HTML snippet that shows the backbone in 3Dmol.js (N, CA, C, O; Angstrom):
<script src="https://3Dmol.org/build/3Dmol-min.js"></script>
<div id="view" style="width:600px;height:400px;position:relative"></div>
<script>
const pdb = `
ATOM      1  N   MET A   1      -1.720  67.095  55.547  1.00  0.00           N
ATOM      2  CA  MET A   1      -2.185  68.076  56.496  1.00  0.00           C
ATOM      3  C   MET A   1      -3.351  67.466  57.288  1.00  0.00           C
ATOM      4  O   MET A   1      -4.228  66.817  56.718  1.00  0.00           O
ATOM      5  N   ILE A   2      -3.346  67.685  58.610  1.00  0.00           N
ATOM      6  CA  ILE A   2      -4.421  67.194  59.473  1.00  0.00           C
ATOM      7  C   ILE A   2      -5.517  68.263  59.572  1.00  0.00           C
ATOM      8  O   ILE A   2      -5.241  69.432  59.842  1.00  0.00           O
ATOM      9  N   LYS A   3      -6.755  67.837  59.349  1.00  0.00           N
ATOM     10  CA  LYS A   3      -7.922  68.734  59.474  1.00  0.00           C
ATOM     11  C   LYS A   3      -8.887  68.154  60.494  1.00  0.00           C
ATOM     12  O   LYS A   3      -9.033  66.937  60.607  1.00  0.00           O
ATOM     13  N   GLU A   4      -9.537  69.031  61.227  1.00  0.00           N
ATOM     14  CA  GLU A   4     -10.530  68.612  62.211  1.00  0.00           C
ATOM     15  C   GLU A   4     -11.889  68.393  61.557  1.00  0.00           C
ATOM     16  O   GLU A   4     -12.278  69.128  60.649  1.00  0.00           O
ATOM     17  N   VAL A   5     -12.598  67.384  62.023  1.00  0.00           N
ATOM     18  CA  VAL A   5     -13.973  67.132  61.602  1.00  0.00           C
ATOM     19  C   VAL A   5     -14.859  67.602  62.751  1.00  0.00           C
ATOM     20  O   VAL A   5     -14.762  67.093  63.868  1.00  0.00           O
ATOM     21  N   LEU A   6     -15.721  68.575  62.471  1.00  0.00           N
ATOM     22  CA  LEU A   6     -16.601  69.153  63.488  1.00  0.00           C
ATOM     23  C   LEU A   6     -18.002  68.572  63.366  1.00  0.00           C
ATOM     24  O   LEU A   6     -18.451  68.238  62.269  1.00  0.00           O
ATOM     25  N   PHE A   7     -18.690  68.454  64.498  1.00  0.00           N
ATOM     26  CA  PHE A   7     -20.087  68.037  64.471  1.00  0.00           C
ATOM     27  C   PHE A   7     -20.904  69.192  63.900  1.00  0.00           C
ATOM     28  O   PHE A   7     -20.859  70.300  64.435  1.00  0.00           O
ATOM     29  N   PRO A   8     -21.655  68.947  62.812  1.00  0.00           N
ATOM     30  CA  PRO A   8     -22.365  70.048  62.141  1.00  0.00           C
ATOM     31  C   PRO A   8     -23.706  70.393  62.781  1.00  0.00           C
ATOM     32  O   PRO A   8     -24.275  69.611  63.543  1.00  0.00           O
ATOM     33  N   LYS A   9     -24.184  71.566  62.453  1.00  0.00           N
ATOM     34  CA  LYS A   9     -25.542  71.991  62.817  1.00  0.00           C
ATOM     35  C   LYS A   9     -26.484  71.275  61.860  1.00  0.00           C
ATOM     36  O   LYS A   9     -26.517  71.594  60.671  1.00  0.00           O
ATOM     37  N   LEU A  10     -27.253  70.310  62.365  1.00  0.00           N
ATOM     38  CA  LEU A  10     -28.095  69.471  61.507  1.00  0.00           C
ATOM     39  C   LEU A  10     -29.461  70.088  61.241  1.00  0.00           C
ATOM     40  O   LEU A  10     -30.081  69.807  60.216  1.00  0.00           O
ATOM     41  N   SER A  11     -29.933  70.929  62.161  1.00  0.00           N
ATOM     42  CA  SER A  11     -31.201  71.626  61.962  1.00  0.00           C
ATOM     43  C   SER A  11     -31.212  72.839  62.887  1.00  0.00           C
ATOM     44  O   SER A  11     -30.337  72.995  63.739  1.00  0.00           O
ATOM     45  N   ALA A  12     -32.207  73.684  62.708  1.00  0.00           N
ATOM     46  CA  ALA A  12     -32.298  74.902  63.517  1.00  0.00           C
ATOM     47  C   ALA A  12     -32.445  74.600  65.001  1.00  0.00           C
ATOM     48  O   ALA A  12     -32.011  75.390  65.839  1.00  0.00           O
ATOM     49  N   LYS A  13     -33.055  73.462  65.337  1.00  0.00           N
ATOM     50  CA  LYS A  13     -33.323  73.142  66.738  1.00  0.00           C
ATOM     51  C   LYS A  13     -32.316  72.160  67.347  1.00  0.00           C
ATOM     52  O   LYS A  13     -32.355  71.905  68.551  1.00  0.00           O
ATOM     53  N   THR A  14     -31.423  71.612  66.534  1.00  0.00           N
ATOM     54  CA  THR A  14     -30.487  70.602  67.019  1.00  0.00           C
ATOM     55  C   THR A  14     -29.172  71.238  67.448  1.00  0.00           C
ATOM     56  O   THR A  14     -28.465  71.837  66.637  1.00  0.00           O
ATOM     57  N   ASN A  15     -28.852  71.102  68.730  1.00  0.00           N
ATOM     58  CA  ASN A  15     -27.590  71.631  69.257  1.00  0.00           C
ATOM     59  C   ASN A  15     -26.634  70.540  69.690  1.00  0.00           C
ATOM     60  O   ASN A  15     -25.464  70.808  69.963  1.00  0.00           O
ATOM     61  N   ASP A  16     -27.131  69.289  69.756  1.00  0.00           N
ATOM     62  CA  ASP A  16     -26.275  68.177  70.134  1.00  0.00           C
ATOM     63  C   ASP A  16     -26.869  66.868  69.627  1.00  0.00           C
ATOM     64  O   ASP A  16     -27.975  66.835  69.087  1.00  0.00           O
ATOM     65  N   GLY A  17     -26.117  65.805  69.813  1.00  0.00           N
ATOM     66  CA  GLY A  17     -26.572  64.482  69.402  1.00  0.00           C
ATOM     67  C   GLY A  17     -25.667  63.427  70.007  1.00  0.00           C
ATOM     68  O   GLY A  17     -24.635  63.745  70.598  1.00  0.00           O
ATOM     69  N   VAL A  18     -26.057  62.173  69.858  1.00  0.00           N
ATOM     70  CA  VAL A  18     -25.280  61.052  70.382  1.00  0.00           C
ATOM     71  C   VAL A  18     -24.729  60.264  69.200  1.00  0.00           C
ATOM     72  O   VAL A  18     -25.478  59.861  68.310  1.00  0.00           O
ATOM     73  N   ILE A  19     -23.411  60.045  69.196  1.00  0.00           N
ATOM     74  CA  ILE A  19     -22.804  59.231  68.146  1.00  0.00           C
ATOM     75  C   ILE A  19     -23.303  57.799  68.328  1.00  0.00           C
ATOM     76  O   ILE A  19     -23.081  57.181  69.369  1.00  0.00           O
ATOM     77  N   VAL A  20     -23.981  57.281  67.300  1.00  0.00           N
ATOM     78  CA  VAL A  20     -24.535  55.933  67.355  1.00  0.00           C
ATOM     79  C   VAL A  20     -23.533  54.928  66.769  1.00  0.00           C
ATOM     80  O   VAL A  20     -23.304  53.860  67.336  1.00  0.00           O
ATOM     81  N   LYS A  21     -22.945  55.290  65.626  1.00  0.00           N
ATOM     82  CA  LYS A  21     -22.063  54.349  64.940  1.00  0.00           C
ATOM     83  C   LYS A  21     -21.099  55.089  64.026  1.00  0.00           C
ATOM     84  O   LYS A  21     -21.497  55.984  63.281  1.00  0.00           O
ATOM     85  N   TRP A  22     -19.826  54.707  64.090  1.00  0.00           N
ATOM     86  CA  TRP A  22     -18.846  55.176  63.112  1.00  0.00           C
ATOM     87  C   TRP A  22     -18.824  54.163  61.973  1.00  0.00           C
ATOM     88  O   TRP A  22     -18.712  52.962  62.215  1.00  0.00           O
ATOM     89  N   ASN A  23     -18.929  54.636  60.739  1.00  0.00           N
ATOM     90  CA  ASN A  23     -18.922  53.751  59.571  1.00  0.00           C
ATOM     91  C   ASN A  23     -17.515  53.511  59.048  1.00  0.00           C
ATOM     92  O   ASN A  23     -17.324  52.677  58.163  1.00  0.00           O
ATOM     93  N   LYS A  24     -16.534  54.221  59.572  1.00  0.00           N
ATOM     94  CA  LYS A  24     -15.136  54.063  59.189  1.00  0.00           C
ATOM     95  C   LYS A  24     -14.299  53.878  60.452  1.00  0.00           C
ATOM     96  O   LYS A  24     -14.660  54.341  61.534  1.00  0.00           O
ATOM     97  N   LYS A  25     -13.165  53.186  60.281  1.00  0.00           N
ATOM     98  CA  LYS A  25     -12.222  52.992  61.378  1.00  0.00           C
ATOM     99  C   LYS A  25     -10.988  53.832  61.128  1.00  0.00           C
ATOM    100  O   LYS A  25     -10.718  54.227  59.994  1.00  0.00           O
ATOM    101  N   VAL A  26     -10.241  54.106  62.180  1.00  0.00           N
ATOM    102  CA  VAL A  26      -8.987  54.843  62.046  1.00  0.00           C
ATOM    103  C   VAL A  26      -8.097  54.109  61.044  1.00  0.00           C
ATOM    104  O   VAL A  26      -7.942  52.888  61.096  1.00  0.00           O
ATOM    105  N   GLY A  27      -7.513  54.895  60.127  1.00  0.00           N
ATOM    106  CA  GLY A  27      -6.642  54.336  59.095  1.00  0.00           C
ATOM    107  C   GLY A  27      -7.326  54.102  57.767  1.00  0.00           C
ATOM    108  O   GLY A  27      -6.658  53.892  56.755  1.00  0.00           O
ATOM    109  N   GLN A  28      -8.661  54.134  57.753  1.00  0.00           N
ATOM    110  CA  GLN A  28      -9.386  53.908  56.506  1.00  0.00           C
ATOM    111  C   GLN A  28      -9.541  55.199  55.715  1.00  0.00           C
ATOM    112  O   GLN A  28      -9.624  56.290  56.280  1.00  0.00           O
ATOM    113  N   GLU A  29      -9.577  55.049  54.398  1.00  0.00           N
ATOM    114  CA  GLU A  29      -9.824  56.189  53.518  1.00  0.00           C
ATOM    115  C   GLU A  29     -11.303  56.538  53.527  1.00  0.00           C
ATOM    116  O   GLU A  29     -12.166  55.665  53.620  1.00  0.00           O
ATOM    117  N   VAL A  30     -11.578  57.837  53.429  1.00  0.00           N
ATOM    118  CA  VAL A  30     -12.943  58.360  53.429  1.00  0.00           C
ATOM    119  C   VAL A  30     -13.100  59.267  52.214  1.00  0.00           C
ATOM    120  O   VAL A  30     -12.265  60.136  51.963  1.00  0.00           O
ATOM    121  N   GLU A  31     -14.163  59.058  51.474  1.00  0.00           N
ATOM    122  CA  GLU A  31     -14.469  59.910  50.323  1.00  0.00           C
ATOM    123  C   GLU A  31     -15.305  61.106  50.763  1.00  0.00           C
ATOM    124  O   GLU A  31     -16.036  61.026  51.751  1.00  0.00           O
ATOM    125  N   LEU A  32     -15.200  62.200  50.041  1.00  0.00           N
ATOM    126  CA  LEU A  32     -16.042  63.371  50.272  1.00  0.00           C
ATOM    127  C   LEU A  32     -17.501  62.951  50.126  1.00  0.00           C
ATOM    128  O   LEU A  32     -17.853  62.271  49.162  1.00  0.00           O
ATOM    129  N   ASP A  33     -18.349  63.345  51.063  1.00  0.00           N
ATOM    130  CA  ASP A  33     -19.790  63.071  51.068  1.00  0.00           C
ATOM    131  C   ASP A  33     -20.146  61.603  51.329  1.00  0.00           C
ATOM    132  O   ASP A  33     -21.311  61.225  51.200  1.00  0.00           O
ATOM    133  N   GLU A  34     -19.167  60.770  51.693  1.00  0.00           N
ATOM    134  CA  GLU A  34     -19.449  59.391  52.099  1.00  0.00           C
ATOM    135  C   GLU A  34     -19.989  59.420  53.533  1.00  0.00           C
ATOM    136  O   GLU A  34     -19.550  60.244  54.335  1.00  0.00           O
ATOM    137  N   VAL A  35     -20.927  58.540  53.865  1.00  0.00           N
ATOM    138  CA  VAL A  35     -21.468  58.508  55.226  1.00  0.00           C
ATOM    139  C   VAL A  35     -20.340  58.110  56.175  1.00  0.00           C
ATOM    140  O   VAL A  35     -19.787  57.015  56.072  1.00  0.00           O
ATOM    141  N   LEU A  36     -20.009  59.009  57.096  1.00  0.00           N
ATOM    142  CA  LEU A  36     -18.898  58.804  58.024  1.00  0.00           C
ATOM    143  C   LEU A  36     -19.368  58.232  59.356  1.00  0.00           C
ATOM    144  O   LEU A  36     -18.702  57.380  59.944  1.00  0.00           O
ATOM    145  N   TYR A  37     -20.531  58.712  59.831  1.00  0.00           N
ATOM    146  CA  TYR A  37     -21.062  58.237  61.107  1.00  0.00           C
ATOM    147  C   TYR A  37     -22.555  58.486  61.170  1.00  0.00           C
ATOM    148  O   TYR A  37     -23.118  59.197  60.336  1.00  0.00           O
ATOM    149  N   GLU A  38     -23.195  57.887  62.179  1.00  0.00           N
ATOM    150  CA  GLU A  38     -24.620  58.087  62.421  1.00  0.00           C
ATOM    151  C   GLU A  38     -24.781  58.739  63.781  1.00  0.00           C
ATOM    152  O   GLU A  38     -24.067  58.407  64.728  1.00  0.00           O
ATOM    153  N   VAL A  39     -25.718  59.664  63.873  1.00  0.00           N
ATOM    154  CA  VAL A  39     -25.952  60.381  65.123  1.00  0.00           C
ATOM    155  C   VAL A  39     -27.447  60.363  65.439  1.00  0.00           C
ATOM    156  O   VAL A  39     -28.287  60.469  64.545  1.00  0.00           O
ATOM    157  N   GLU A  40     -27.756  60.227  66.717  1.00  0.00           N
ATOM    158  CA  GLU A  40     -29.151  60.251  67.167  1.00  0.00           C
ATOM    159  C   GLU A  40     -29.444  61.609  67.776  1.00  0.00           C
ATOM    160  O   GLU A  40     -28.736  62.072  68.671  1.00  0.00           O
ATOM    161  N   THR A  41     -30.500  62.242  67.276  1.00  0.00           N
ATOM    162  CA  THR A  41     -30.959  63.510  67.840  1.00  0.00           C
ATOM    163  C   THR A  41     -32.248  63.219  68.611  1.00  0.00           C
ATOM    164  O   THR A  41     -32.627  62.061  68.787  1.00  0.00           O
ATOM    165  N   GLU A  42     -32.916  64.277  69.066  1.00  0.00           N
ATOM    166  CA  GLU A  42     -34.164  64.098  69.805  1.00  0.00           C
ATOM    167  C   GLU A  42     -35.219  63.347  68.996  1.00  0.00           C
ATOM    168  O   GLU A  42     -36.052  62.635  69.556  1.00  0.00           O
ATOM    169  N   LYS A  43     -35.172  63.515  67.668  1.00  0.00           N
ATOM    170  CA  LYS A  43     -36.254  62.995  66.843  1.00  0.00           C
ATOM    171  C   LYS A  43     -35.896  61.784  65.996  1.00  0.00           C
ATOM    172  O   LYS A  43     -36.782  60.994  65.670  1.00  0.00           O
ATOM    173  N   THR A  44     -34.616  61.605  65.625  1.00  0.00           N
ATOM    174  CA  THR A  44     -34.287  60.572  64.645  1.00  0.00           C
ATOM    175  C   THR A  44     -32.806  60.219  64.665  1.00  0.00           C
ATOM    176  O   THR A  44     -32.014  60.845  65.370  1.00  0.00           O
ATOM    177  N   ILE A  45     -32.446  59.218  63.887  1.00  0.00           N
ATOM    178  CA  ILE A  45     -31.040  58.884  63.649  1.00  0.00           C
ATOM    179  C   ILE A  45     -30.704  59.384  62.247  1.00  0.00           C
ATOM    180  O   ILE A  45     -31.427  59.115  61.288  1.00  0.00           O
ATOM    181  N   ILE A  46     -29.604  60.111  62.145  1.00  0.00           N
ATOM    182  CA  ILE A  46     -29.214  60.744  60.891  1.00  0.00           C
ATOM    183  C   ILE A  46     -27.849  60.226  60.458  1.00  0.00           C
ATOM    184  O   ILE A  46     -26.937  60.119  61.278  1.00  0.00           O
ATOM    185  N   GLU A  47     -27.701  59.903  59.170  1.00  0.00           N
ATOM    186  CA  GLU A  47     -26.407  59.567  58.604  1.00  0.00           C
ATOM    187  C   GLU A  47     -25.717  60.879  58.232  1.00  0.00           C
ATOM    188  O   GLU A  47     -26.279  61.700  57.507  1.00  0.00           O
ATOM    189  N   VAL A  48     -24.503  61.069  58.729  1.00  0.00           N
ATOM    190  CA  VAL A  48     -23.777  62.315  58.478  1.00  0.00           C
ATOM    191  C   VAL A  48     -22.639  62.036  57.502  1.00  0.00           C
ATOM    192  O   VAL A  48     -21.823  61.139  57.716  1.00  0.00           O
ATOM    193  N   GLU A  49     -22.602  62.817  56.431  1.00  0.00           N
ATOM    194  CA  GLU A  49     -21.593  62.647  55.389  1.00  0.00           C
ATOM    195  C   GLU A  49     -20.313  63.386  55.755  1.00  0.00           C
ATOM    196  O   GLU A  49     -20.338  64.402  56.450  1.00  0.00           O
ATOM    197  N   SER A  50     -19.206  62.859  55.278  1.00  0.00           N
ATOM    198  CA  SER A  50     -17.908  63.460  55.537  1.00  0.00           C
ATOM    199  C   SER A  50     -17.763  64.784  54.786  1.00  0.00           C
ATOM    200  O   SER A  50     -18.072  64.859  53.597  1.00  0.00           O
ATOM    201  N   PRO A  51     -17.294  65.829  55.476  1.00  0.00           N
ATOM    202  CA  PRO A  51     -17.059  67.106  54.813  1.00  0.00           C
ATOM    203  C   PRO A  51     -15.710  67.145  54.100  1.00  0.00           C
ATOM    204  O   PRO A  51     -15.392  68.113  53.409  1.00  0.00           O
ATOM    205  N   LEU A  52     -14.913  66.074  54.276  1.00  0.00           N
ATOM    206  CA  LEU A  52     -13.561  66.025  53.726  1.00  0.00           C
ATOM    207  C   LEU A  52     -13.299  64.665  53.085  1.00  0.00           C
ATOM    208  O   LEU A  52     -13.996  63.689  53.364  1.00  0.00           O
ATOM    209  N   ALA A  53     -12.289  64.617  52.226  1.00  0.00           N
ATOM    210  CA  ALA A  53     -11.781  63.353  51.692  1.00  0.00           C
ATOM    211  C   ALA A  53     -10.381  63.172  52.235  1.00  0.00           C
ATOM    212  O   ALA A  53      -9.585  64.111  52.249  1.00  0.00           O
ATOM    213  N   GLY A  54     -10.081  61.965  52.681  1.00  0.00           N
ATOM    214  CA  GLY A  54      -8.751  61.703  53.205  1.00  0.00           C
ATOM    215  C   GLY A  54      -8.734  60.420  54.011  1.00  0.00           C
ATOM    216  O   GLY A  54      -9.536  59.517  53.777  1.00  0.00           O
ATOM    217  N   VAL A  55      -7.804  60.345  54.972  1.00  0.00           N
ATOM    218  CA  VAL A  55      -7.655  59.171  55.827  1.00  0.00           C
ATOM    219  C   VAL A  55      -8.057  59.548  57.247  1.00  0.00           C
ATOM    220  O   VAL A  55      -7.573  60.539  57.793  1.00  0.00           O
ATOM    221  N   LEU A  56      -8.938  58.760  57.838  1.00  0.00           N
ATOM    222  CA  LEU A  56      -9.370  59.000  59.215  1.00  0.00           C
ATOM    223  C   LEU A  56      -8.200  58.689  60.143  1.00  0.00           C
ATOM    224  O   LEU A  56      -7.760  57.542  60.224  1.00  0.00           O
ATOM    225  N   LYS A  57      -7.697  59.700  60.840  1.00  0.00           N
ATOM    226  CA  LYS A  57      -6.511  59.541  61.685  1.00  0.00           C
ATOM    227  C   LYS A  57      -6.848  59.339  63.159  1.00  0.00           C
ATOM    228  O   LYS A  57      -6.149  58.609  63.862  1.00  0.00           O
ATOM    229  N   GLU A  58      -7.916  59.983  63.628  1.00  0.00           N
ATOM    230  CA  GLU A  58      -8.260  59.866  65.047  1.00  0.00           C
ATOM    231  C   GLU A  58      -9.752  60.118  65.232  1.00  0.00           C
ATOM    232  O   GLU A  58     -10.324  61.018  64.616  1.00  0.00           O
ATOM    233  N   ILE A  59     -10.373  59.308  66.092  1.00  0.00           N
ATOM    234  CA  ILE A  59     -11.757  59.518  66.488  1.00  0.00           C
ATOM    235  C   ILE A  59     -11.733  60.086  67.898  1.00  0.00           C
ATOM    236  O   ILE A  59     -11.212  59.454  68.817  1.00  0.00           O
ATOM    237  N   LYS A  60     -12.297  61.279  68.074  1.00  0.00           N
ATOM    238  CA  LYS A  60     -12.280  61.962  69.370  1.00  0.00           C
ATOM    239  C   LYS A  60     -13.595  61.826  70.132  1.00  0.00           C
ATOM    240  O   LYS A  60     -13.656  62.124  71.325  1.00  0.00           O
ATOM    241  N   ALA A  61     -14.644  61.381  69.451  1.00  0.00           N
ATOM    242  CA  ALA A  61     -15.951  61.159  70.084  1.00  0.00           C
ATOM    243  C   ALA A  61     -16.359  59.721  69.779  1.00  0.00           C
ATOM    244  O   ALA A  61     -16.632  59.376  68.630  1.00  0.00           O
ATOM    245  N   GLU A  62     -16.398  58.902  70.796  1.00  0.00           N
ATOM    246  CA  GLU A  62     -16.697  57.482  70.630  1.00  0.00           C
ATOM    247  C   GLU A  62     -18.205  57.244  70.518  1.00  0.00           C
ATOM    248  O   GLU A  62     -19.009  58.120  70.837  1.00  0.00           O
ATOM    249  N   GLU A  63     -18.571  56.061  70.066  1.00  0.00           N
ATOM    250  CA  GLU A  63     -19.974  55.678  70.005  1.00  0.00           C
ATOM    251  C   GLU A  63     -20.565  55.763  71.410  1.00  0.00           C
ATOM    252  O   GLU A  63     -19.979  55.260  72.369  1.00  0.00           O
ATOM    253  N   GLY A  64     -21.728  56.401  71.524  1.00  0.00           N
ATOM    254  CA  GLY A  64     -22.382  56.605  72.819  1.00  0.00           C
ATOM    255  C   GLY A  64     -22.112  57.970  73.420  1.00  0.00           C
ATOM    256  O   GLY A  64     -22.790  58.376  74.363  1.00  0.00           O
ATOM    257  N   ASP A  65     -21.122  58.693  72.883  1.00  0.00           N
ATOM    258  CA  ASP A  65     -20.803  60.033  73.389  1.00  0.00           C
ATOM    259  C   ASP A  65     -21.815  61.057  72.884  1.00  0.00           C
ATOM    260  O   ASP A  65     -22.249  61.000  71.734  1.00  0.00           O
ATOM    261  N   THR A  66     -22.183  61.992  73.755  1.00  0.00           N
ATOM    262  CA  THR A  66     -22.999  63.135  73.352  1.00  0.00           C
ATOM    263  C   THR A  66     -22.052  64.230  72.885  1.00  0.00           C
ATOM    264  O   THR A  66     -21.092  64.571  73.576  1.00  0.00           O
ATOM    265  N   VAL A  67     -22.331  64.779  71.700  1.00  0.00           N
ATOM    266  CA  VAL A  67     -21.487  65.825  71.124  1.00  0.00           C
ATOM    267  C   VAL A  67     -22.325  67.064  70.847  1.00  0.00           C
ATOM    268  O   VAL A  67     -23.531  66.983  70.615  1.00  0.00           O
ATOM    269  N   LYS A  68     -21.663  68.199  70.877  1.00  0.00           N
ATOM    270  CA  LYS A  68     -22.324  69.479  70.631  1.00  0.00           C
ATOM    271  C   LYS A  68     -21.900  70.030  69.277  1.00  0.00           C
ATOM    272  O   LYS A  68     -20.845  69.668  68.757  1.00  0.00           O
ATOM    273  N   VAL A  69     -22.721  70.904  68.707  1.00  0.00           N
ATOM    274  CA  VAL A  69     -22.420  71.546  67.431  1.00  0.00           C
ATOM    275  C   VAL A  69     -21.053  72.226  67.516  1.00  0.00           C
ATOM    276  O   VAL A  69     -20.740  72.897  68.499  1.00  0.00           O
ATOM    277  N   ASP A  70     -20.253  72.042  66.476  1.00  0.00           N
ATOM    278  CA  ASP A  70     -18.902  72.589  66.325  1.00  0.00           C
ATOM    279  C   ASP A  70     -17.853  71.924  67.215  1.00  0.00           C
ATOM    280  O   ASP A  70     -16.716  72.392  67.280  1.00  0.00           O
ATOM    281  N   GLN A  71     -18.217  70.845  67.898  1.00  0.00           N
ATOM    282  CA  GLN A  71     -17.244  70.081  68.677  1.00  0.00           C
ATOM    283  C   GLN A  71     -16.378  69.259  67.720  1.00  0.00           C
ATOM    284  O   GLN A  71     -16.891  68.710  66.745  1.00  0.00           O
ATOM    285  N   VAL A  72     -15.085  69.170  67.984  1.00  0.00           N
ATOM    286  CA  VAL A  72     -14.197  68.324  67.186  1.00  0.00           C
ATOM    287  C   VAL A  72     -14.485  66.868  67.536  1.00  0.00           C
ATOM    288  O   VAL A  72     -14.362  66.460  68.691  1.00  0.00           O
ATOM    289  N   ILE A  73     -14.872  66.086  66.523  1.00  0.00           N
ATOM    290  CA  ILE A  73     -15.197  64.682  66.779  1.00  0.00           C
ATOM    291  C   ILE A  73     -14.187  63.717  66.150  1.00  0.00           C
ATOM    292  O   ILE A  73     -14.146  62.538  66.501  1.00  0.00           O
ATOM    293  N   ALA A  74     -13.375  64.227  65.218  1.00  0.00           N
ATOM    294  CA  ALA A  74     -12.384  63.380  64.564  1.00  0.00           C
ATOM    295  C   ALA A  74     -11.336  64.254  63.892  1.00  0.00           C
ATOM    296  O   ALA A  74     -11.498  65.468  63.766  1.00  0.00           O
ATOM    297  N   GLU A  75     -10.250  63.603  63.463  1.00  0.00           N
ATOM    298  CA  GLU A  75      -9.234  64.269  62.661  1.00  0.00           C
ATOM    299  C   GLU A  75      -8.954  63.427  61.436  1.00  0.00           C
ATOM    300  O   GLU A  75      -8.919  62.199  61.500  1.00  0.00           O
ATOM    301  N   MET A  76      -8.752  64.116  60.300  1.00  0.00           N
ATOM    302  CA  MET A  76      -8.459  63.426  59.049  1.00  0.00           C
ATOM    303  C   MET A  76      -7.214  64.008  58.416  1.00  0.00           C
ATOM    304  O   MET A  76      -6.949  65.205  58.517  1.00  0.00           O
ATOM    305  N   GLU A  77      -6.453  63.143  57.763  1.00  0.00           N
ATOM    306  CA  GLU A  77      -5.305  63.597  56.983  1.00  0.00           C
ATOM    307  C   GLU A  77      -5.790  63.799  55.557  1.00  0.00           C
ATOM    308  O   GLU A  77      -6.306  62.875  54.927  1.00  0.00           O
ATOM    309  N   VAL A  78      -5.621  65.006  55.061  1.00  0.00           N
ATOM    310  CA  VAL A  78      -6.072  65.342  53.701  1.00  0.00           C
ATOM    311  C   VAL A  78      -4.865  65.835  52.901  1.00  0.00           C
ATOM    312  O   VAL A  78      -3.868  66.292  53.460  1.00  0.00           O
ATOM    313  N   ASP A  79      -4.987  65.728  51.575  1.00  0.00           N
ATOM    314  CA  ASP A  79      -3.894  66.194  50.695  1.00  0.00           C
ATOM    315  C   ASP A  79      -3.885  67.689  50.573  1.00  0.00           C
ATOM    316  O   ASP A  79      -3.038  68.247  49.876  1.00  0.00           O
TER     317      ASP A  79
END
`;
const viewer = $3Dmol.createViewer("view");
viewer.addModel(pdb, "pdb");
viewer.setStyle({}, {cartoon: {color: "spectrum"}});
viewer.zoomTo();
viewer.render();
</script>
């Protein structure tokens, strides 16, 4: 089953961020709570953990893209 990975609300004041680096490539397995990507907010760079375990099927927000809270940034195949 394909599930969407949404950009989470990281703090009360954070509504968006810039994808700095994806730590996984399409086709790679991802563990639950493994660092999936890094995002830069107004104040810092944050490592964001995966909310799902499975295989990364598609990246919808590339490095350098600005993303908003609840935006679909990737898709994963989960059991």
